[in-house]
N, C-alpha and C positions, 0 to 999 in steps of 0.2 A: 381505220377501217381494216377489217379482216380480209385478207386476200386468199384465204383458203377456199378451195372449190371442191364440191362433191359431185361425182358423176352419179346421177340417179338411175340411168339406164344407158345402154349402148345403142338402143334402137332409136332412130331418128324420130319416129312417130311419138314415142314417149317424151323425148326432149321437146318436141314441138308443143305437145300438150302442156308440159310443165311451163314453158315460156308463155303460152297463151293464158294459163291460169295466173301466172305472176303478173302479167299485164292487166288482167281483169281485176285482180286484187288491188293493184296500184290505182286503177280508175275509180274503184269503189272508195278507197281511202281519200283520194283527192276530192271526189264529189262530196263525201261526208264533211271534210274539212271546209270546203267551199260553202256548204250549207250552214255550218256552224259560224263561219265568219260573217256571212250575209245576215244571219239572225242577230248576232251580236251588234253588227253595225246598225241594223234597223232599230234595235232597242235603244241605242245611244242617240241616233239621229232623229227618230220620230218626235220626241218631245221638243227638240230644237226647231224642227220644221213647223210643228203645230204652233209653237210660241211665235215664230216669225209671221205666220199667217194671221194670227190674231192681232199682232201689233200693227200690221199693215192696214187692217180694215178699220 
């Protein structure tokens, strides 16, 4: 991991905005990854669930 740090601005308002932007980007990435994982899981599990339902009846 790179420990270099860059100061974007000396003004606290700018730093606060940069942190908020970073957190929002992190939320977006995590939401996208979660949606991708949920979709992949549904693709794998749906046929198994349907198969079990038809064998029980």
